[in-house]
MOPAC internal coordinates of N, CA, C and O (Angstrom, degrees):
PM7 1SCF
backbone

  N    0.0000 0     0.00 0     0.00 0    0    0    0
  C    1.4461 1     0.00 0     0.00 0    1    0    0
  C    1.5232 1   108.38 1     0.00 0    2    1    0
  O    1.2310 1   121.24 1   -53.36 1    3    2    1
  N    1.3105 1   115.23 1   126.64 1    3    2    1
  C    1.4596 1   119.49 1  -177.65 1    5    3    2
  C    1.5168 1   112.79 1   -97.10 1    6    5    3
  O    1.2310 1   120.80 1   148.76 1    7    6    5
  N    1.3214 1   116.08 1   -31.24 1    7    6    5
  C    1.4510 1   119.21 1  -175.15 1    9    7    6
  C    1.5269 1   109.41 1  -159.23 1   10    9    7
  O    1.2310 1   120.99 1   -31.18 1   11   10    9
  N    1.3385 1   115.72 1   148.82 1   11   10    9
  C    1.4484 1   119.67 1   175.91 1   13   11   10
  C    1.5223 1   109.28 1  -112.85 1   14   13   11
  O    1.2310 1   121.19 1   -15.97 1   15   14   13
  N    1.3365 1   115.33 1   164.03 1   15   14   13
  C    1.4611 1   122.00 1   173.49 1   17   15   14
  C    1.5191 1   107.81 1  -128.40 1   18   17   15
  O    1.2310 1   120.48 1   -15.28 1   19   18   17
  N    1.3237 1   116.69 1   164.72 1   19   18   17
  C    1.4541 1   120.35 1  -175.48 1   21   19   18
  C    1.5217 1   113.28 1   -70.32 1   22   21   19
  O    1.2310 1   119.79 1   165.81 1   23   22   21
  N    1.3186 1   118.01 1   -14.19 1   23   22   21
  C    1.4627 1   120.33 1   179.68 1   25   23   22
  C    1.5299 1   113.12 1   -94.92 1   26   25   23
  O    1.2310 1   120.34 1  -174.91 1   27   26   25
  N    1.3236 1   116.96 1     5.09 1   27   26   25
  C    1.4723 1   120.66 1   178.59 1   29   27   26
  C    1.5215 1   110.66 1   -81.00 1   30   29   27
  O    1.2310 1   120.91 1   -31.16 1   31   30   29
  N    1.3304 1   115.87 1   148.84 1   31   30   29
  C    1.4539 1   121.42 1   177.44 1   33   31   30
  C    1.5222 1   110.78 1   -75.68 1   34   33   31
  O    1.2310 1   121.09 1   -42.57 1   35   34   33
  N    1.3213 1   115.52 1   137.43 1   35   34   33
  C    1.4556 1   120.84 1  -178.97 1   37   35   34
  C    1.5261 1   110.96 1   -60.37 1   38   37   35
  O    1.2310 1   120.24 1   139.77 1   39   38   37
  N    1.3131 1   117.15 1   -40.23 1   39   38   37
  C    1.4613 1   120.81 1   179.08 1   41   39   38
  C    1.5184 1   112.36 1   -58.50 1   42   41   39
  O    1.2310 1   120.37 1   138.73 1   43   42   41
  N    1.3163 1   116.89 1   -41.27 1   43   42   41
  C    1.4642 1   120.56 1   179.23 1   45   43   42
  C    1.5277 1   111.58 1   -66.84 1   46   45   43
  O    1.2310 1   120.76 1   141.44 1   47   46   45
  N    1.3201 1   116.15 1   -38.56 1   47   46   45
  C    1.4669 1   120.47 1   178.69 1   49   47   46
  C    1.5322 1   109.60 1   -64.70 1   50   49   47
  O    1.2310 1   120.49 1   134.09 1   51   50   49
  N    1.3300 1   116.66 1   -45.91 1   51   50   49
  C    1.4689 1   120.62 1   179.83 1   53   51   50
  C    1.5237 1   111.71 1   -64.20 1   54   53   51
  O    1.2310 1   120.41 1   142.36 1   55   54   53
  N    1.3237 1   116.82 1   -37.64 1   55   54   53
  C    1.4720 1   119.97 1   178.62 1   57   55   54
  C    1.5202 1   111.50 1   -63.92 1   58   57   55
  O    1.2310 1   120.64 1   144.66 1   59   58   57
  N    1.3103 1   116.39 1   -35.34 1   59   58   57
  C    1.4722 1   120.95 1  -179.09 1   61   59   58
  C    1.5244 1   112.54 1   -77.25 1   62   61   59
  O    1.2310 1   120.67 1   143.80 1   63   62   61
  N    1.3432 1   116.32 1   -36.20 1   63   62   61
  C    1.4652 1   119.68 1  -177.62 1   65   63   62
  C    1.5243 1   109.72 1  -152.29 1   66   65   63
  O    1.2310 1   120.50 1   -78.37 1   67   66   65
  N    1.3138 1   116.64 1   101.63 1   67   66   65
  C    1.4730 1   121.57 1  -178.68 1   69   67   66
  C    1.5295 1   112.18 1   -62.59 1   70   69   67
  O    1.2310 1   120.03 1   158.06 1   71   70   69
  N    1.3105 1   117.54 1   -21.94 1   71   70   69
  C    1.4585 1   121.15 1   179.34 1   73   71   70
  C    1.5199 1   113.29 1   -64.45 1   74   73   71
  O    1.2310 1   120.46 1   162.38 1   75   74   73
  N    1.3275 1   116.74 1   -17.62 1   75   74   73
  C    1.4622 1   119.91 1   178.81 1   77   75   74
  C    1.5258 1   111.79 1   -74.08 1   78   77   75
  O    1.2310 1   119.90 1   164.80 1   79   78   77
  N    1.3200 1   117.80 1   -15.20 1   79   78   77
  C    1.4725 1   121.39 1  -177.83 1   81   79   78
  C    1.5207 1   111.84 1   -55.92 1   82   81   79
  O    1.2310 1   119.93 1   143.40 1   83   82   81
  N    1.3039 1   117.75 1   -36.60 1   83   82   81
  C    1.4670 1   120.80 1  -177.86 1   85   83   82
  C    1.5289 1   111.63 1   -58.19 1   86   85   83
  O    1.2310 1   119.75 1   145.50 1   87   86   85
  N    1.3093 1   118.08 1   -34.50 1   87   86   85
  C    1.4614 1   121.39 1  -178.83 1   89   87   86
  C    1.5258 1   111.47 1   -69.70 1   90   89   87
  O    1.2310 1   120.98 1   143.78 1   91   90   89
  N    1.3313 1   115.73 1   -36.22 1   91   90   89
  C    1.4646 1   119.53 1   177.26 1   93   91   90
  C    1.5252 1   110.84 1   -73.68 1   94   93   91
  O    1.2310 1   120.63 1   142.37 1   95   94   93
  N    1.3115 1   116.40 1   -37.63 1   95   94   93
  C    1.4596 1   120.10 1   177.35 1   97   95   94
  C    1.5206 1   110.97 1   -64.40 1   98   97   95
  O    1.2310 1   120.17 1   139.37 1   99   98   97
  N    1.3284 1   117.28 1   -40.63 1   99   98   97
  C    1.4641 1   121.82 1   179.40 1  101   99   98
  C    1.5257 1   112.54 1   -61.24 1  102  101   99
  O    1.2310 1   120.29 1   150.36 1  103  102  101
  N    1.3277 1   117.05 1   -29.64 1  103  102  101
  C    1.4671 1   119.88 1  -179.61 1  105  103  102
  C    1.5190 1   111.88 1   -86.12 1  106  105  103
  O    1.2310 1   120.29 1  -177.78 1  107  106  105
  N    1.3314 1   117.05 1     2.22 1  107  106  105
  C    1.4539 1   120.92 1   176.76 1  109  107  106
  C    1.5125 1   114.32 1    97.23 1  110  109  107
  O    1.2310 1   120.21 1  -170.66 1  111  110  109
  N    1.3180 1   117.20 1     9.34 1  111  110  109
  C    1.4609 1   121.45 1  -179.99 1  113  111  110
  C    1.5262 1   108.34 1   -91.99 1  114  113  111
  O    1.2310 1   121.17 1   -92.20 1  115  114  113
  N    1.3272 1   115.37 1    87.80 1  115  114  113
  C    1.4632 1   120.19 1  -173.64 1  117  115  114
  C    1.5237 1   113.39 1   -95.40 1  118  117  115
  O    1.2310 1   119.93 1  -173.92 1  119  118  117
  N    1.3029 1   117.73 1     6.08 1  119  118  117
  C    1.4662 1   121.13 1  -177.36 1  121  119  118
  C    1.5319 1   110.63 1  -111.32 1  122  121  119
  O    1.2310 1   120.03 1  -133.87 1  123  122  121
  N    1.3038 1   117.55 1    46.13 1  123  122  121
  C    1.4645 1   121.38 1  -174.16 1  125  123  122
  C    1.5186 1   113.88 1   -64.13 1  126  125  123
  O    1.2310 1   119.72 1   155.86 1  127  126  125
  N    1.3224 1   118.13 1   -24.14 1  127  126  125
  C    1.4589 1   120.62 1   179.67 1  129  127  126
  C    1.5190 1   113.09 1   -85.02 1  130  129  127
  O    1.2310 1   120.30 1   170.74 1  131  130  129
  N    1.3138 1   117.02 1    -9.26 1  131  130  129
  C    1.4589 1   122.19 1  -178.53 1  133  131  130
  C    1.5313 1   109.80 1   -70.16 1  134  133  131
  O    1.2310 1   120.12 1   -47.95 1  135  134  133
  N    1.3297 1   117.38 1   132.05 1  135  134  133
  C    1.4764 1   119.13 1  -179.99 1  137  135  134
  C    1.5295 1   113.14 1   -56.33 1  138  137  135
  O    1.2310 1   119.97 1   144.90 1  139  138  137
  N    1.3150 1   117.66 1   -35.10 1  139  138  137
  C    1.4676 1   119.69 1  -179.76 1  141  139  138
  C    1.5209 1   111.48 1   -65.70 1  142  141  139
  O    1.2310 1   120.32 1   136.32 1  143  142  141
  N    1.3280 1   117.00 1   -43.68 1  143  142  141
  C    1.4692 1   119.18 1  -178.13 1  145  143  142
  C    1.5242 1   111.13 1   -69.65 1  146  145  143
  O    1.2310 1   120.04 1   146.20 1  147  146  145
  N    1.3124 1   117.52 1   -33.80 1  147  146  145
  C    1.4677 1   120.43 1   178.95 1  149  147  146
  C    1.5254 1   111.12 1   -67.06 1  150  149  147
  O    1.2310 1   120.32 1   156.64 1  151  150  149
  N    1.3296 1   116.99 1   -23.36 1  151  150  149
  C    1.4552 1   121.27 1  -179.76 1  153  151  150
  C    1.5155 1   114.10 1   -91.92 1  154  153  151
  O    1.2310 1   120.35 1   178.91 1  155  154  153
  N    1.3227 1   116.93 1    -1.09 1  155  154  153
  C    1.4653 1   121.18 1   177.98 1  157  155  154
  C    1.5219 1   110.08 1   -83.71 1  158  157  155
  O    1.2310 1   121.31 1   -29.76 1  159  158  157
  N    1.3136 1   115.10 1   150.24 1  159  158  157
  C    1.4536 1   118.72 1   171.13 1  161  159  158
  C    1.5238 1   107.98 1   -80.72 1  162  161  159
  O    1.2310 1   120.70 1   -15.67 1  163  162  161
  N    1.3019 1   116.26 1   164.33 1  163  162  161
  C    1.4561 1   121.23 1   176.74 1  165  163  162
  C    1.5291 1   109.16 1   -58.97 1  166  165  163
  O    1.2310 1   120.52 1   138.05 1  167  166  165
  N    1.3060 1   116.61 1   -41.95 1  167  166  165
  C    1.4631 1   120.86 1  -178.88 1  169  167  166
  C    1.5303 1   111.39 1   -63.62 1  170  169  167
  O    1.2310 1   119.87 1   137.31 1  171  170  169
  N    1.3224 1   117.85 1   -42.69 1  171  170  169
  C    1.4639 1   121.09 1   178.79 1  173  171  170
  C    1.5295 1   111.23 1   -62.51 1  174  173  171
  O    1.2310 1   120.75 1   134.87 1  175  174  173
  N    1.3215 1   116.18 1   -45.13 1  175  174  173
  C    1.4656 1   120.28 1  -179.64 1  177  175  174
  C    1.5234 1   111.00 1   -63.18 1  178  177  175
  O    1.2310 1   120.25 1   139.20 1  179  178  177
  N    1.3123 1   117.13 1   -40.80 1  179  178  177
  C    1.4621 1   120.76 1   179.29 1  181  179  178
  C    1.5227 1   110.96 1   -64.28 1  182  181  179
  O    1.2310 1   120.42 1   141.06 1  183  182  181
  N    1.3245 1   116.81 1   -38.94 1  183  182  181
  C    1.4603 1   120.38 1   179.22 1  185  183  182
  C    1.5273 1   110.38 1   -63.02 1  186  185  183
  O    1.2310 1   120.23 1   137.50 1  187  186  185
  N    1.3165 1   117.17 1   -42.50 1  187  186  185
  C    1.4652 1   122.02 1  -179.12 1  189  187  186
  C    1.5293 1   111.06 1   -66.62 1  190  189  187
  O    1.2310 1   120.60 1   142.72 1  191  190  189
  N    1.3240 1   116.45 1   -37.28 1  191  190  189
  C    1.4645 1   121.38 1  -174.57 1  193  191  190
  C    1.5312 1   113.69 1   -97.41 1  194  193  191
  O    1.2310 1   120.37 1  -176.66 1  195  194  193
  N    1.3272 1   116.91 1     3.34 1  195  194  193
  C    1.4609 1   120.45 1   177.55 1  197  195  194
  C    1.5191 1   114.28 1    66.03 1  198  197  195
  O    1.2310 1   121.08 1  -142.38 1  199  198  197
  N    1.3266 1   115.54 1    37.62 1  199  198  197
  C    1.4638 1   121.50 1  -178.21 1  201  199  198
  C    1.5264 1   109.09 1  -111.30 1  202  201  199
  O    1.2310 1   120.48 1   -37.29 1  203  202  201
  N    1.3208 1   116.68 1   142.71 1  203  202  201
  C    1.4611 1   121.71 1   176.92 1  205  203  202
  C    1.5257 1   108.81 1   -70.47 1  206  205  203
  O    1.2310 1   120.44 1   -65.93 1  207  206  205
  N    1.3202 1   116.76 1   114.07 1  207  206  205
  C    1.4624 1   121.37 1  -175.38 1  209  207  206
  C    1.5289 1   112.12 1   -63.16 1  210  209  207
  O    1.2310 1   120.32 1   141.50 1  211  210  209
  N    1.3200 1   116.99 1   -38.50 1  211  210  209
  C    1.4693 1   119.34 1  -178.37 1  213  211  210
  C    1.5239 1   111.54 1   -65.99 1  214  213  211
  O    1.2310 1   120.54 1   142.29 1  215  214  213
  N    1.3286 1   116.57 1   -37.71 1  215  214  213
  C    1.4693 1   120.07 1   177.65 1  217  215  214
  C    1.5258 1   111.19 1   -66.70 1  218  217  215
  O    1.2310 1   120.42 1   137.86 1  219  218  217
  N    1.3349 1   116.81 1   -42.14 1  219  218  217
  C    1.4596 1   119.91 1   179.81 1  221  219  218
  C    1.5261 1   111.00 1   -65.16 1  222  221  219
  O    1.2310 1   120.26 1   134.42 1  223  222  221
  N    1.3264 1   117.11 1   -45.58 1  223  222  221
  C    1.4651 1   121.11 1   178.87 1  225  223  222
  C    1.5284 1   109.87 1   -59.54 1  226  225  223
  O    1.2310 1   120.19 1   138.11 1  227  226  225
  N    1.3189 1   117.25 1   -41.89 1  227  226  225
  C    1.4660 1   120.95 1   179.51 1  229  227  226
  C    1.5318 1   110.89 1   -62.88 1  230  229  227
  O    1.2310 1   120.08 1   137.47 1  231  230  229
  N    1.3337 1   117.46 1   -42.53 1  231  230  229
  C    1.4713 1   120.89 1   179.51 1  233  231  230
  C    1.5238 1   111.20 1   -63.07 1  234  233  231
  O    1.2310 1   120.95 1   134.58 1  235  234  233
  N    1.3252 1   115.79 1   -45.42 1  235  234  233
  C    1.4696 1   119.35 1  -179.16 1  237  235  234
  C    1.5202 1   110.04 1   -66.13 1  238  237  235
  O    1.2310 1   119.99 1   137.82 1  239  238  237
  N    1.3169 1   117.62 1   -42.18 1  239  238  237
  C    1.4632 1   119.90 1   179.26 1  241  239  238
  C    1.5206 1   112.47 1   -66.03 1  242  241  239
  O    1.2310 1   120.63 1   146.02 1  243  242  241
  N    1.3144 1   116.40 1   -33.98 1  243  242  241
  C    1.4694 1   119.93 1   175.20 1  245  243  242
  C    1.5281 1   109.53 1   -63.53 1  246  245  243
  O    1.2310 1   120.68 1   135.16 1  247  246  245
  N    1.3307 1   116.30 1   -44.84 1  247  246  245
  C    1.4661 1   121.03 1   176.96 1  249  247  246
  C    1.5282 1   110.72 1   -59.28 1  250  249  247
  O    1.2310 1   119.96 1   131.93 1  251  250  249
  N    1.3238 1   117.69 1   -48.07 1  251  250  249
  C    1.4654 1   120.95 1  -178.41 1  253  251  250
  C    1.5325 1   111.82 1   -63.79 1  254  253  251
  O    1.2310 1   120.23 1   142.75 1  255  254  253
  N    1.3251 1   117.17 1   -37.25 1  255  254  253
  C    1.4624 1   121.01 1   179.61 1  257  255  254
  C    1.5208 1   112.17 1   -68.47 1  258  257  255
  O    1.2310 1   120.73 1   154.27 1  259  258  257
  N    1.3333 1   116.21 1   -25.73 1  259  258  257
  C    1.4690 1   119.57 1  -177.80 1  261  259  258
  C    1.5278 1   113.06 1   -81.27 1  262  261  259
  O    1.2310 1   120.05 1   174.45 1  263  262  261
  N    1.3042 1   117.51 1    -5.55 1  263  262  261
  C    1.4674 1   121.09 1  -176.53 1  265  263  262
  C    1.5074 1   111.23 1   -83.49 1  266  265  263
  O    1.2310 1   120.10 1   180.00 1  267  266  265

């Protein structure tokens, strides 16, 4: 995976790169194994947790680009 977008499902992102889990955990999303959370988009999860989606996407993409 080279890059993510805010409309991607969290489960798909985690399946591609488990190292991205830390970014979701940092935003307070501690239920990553829950089927409901895996089916949320990045944008939906950010809305629920009060996180700026563009900042989170940028952080994850920076991490992925550094690999």
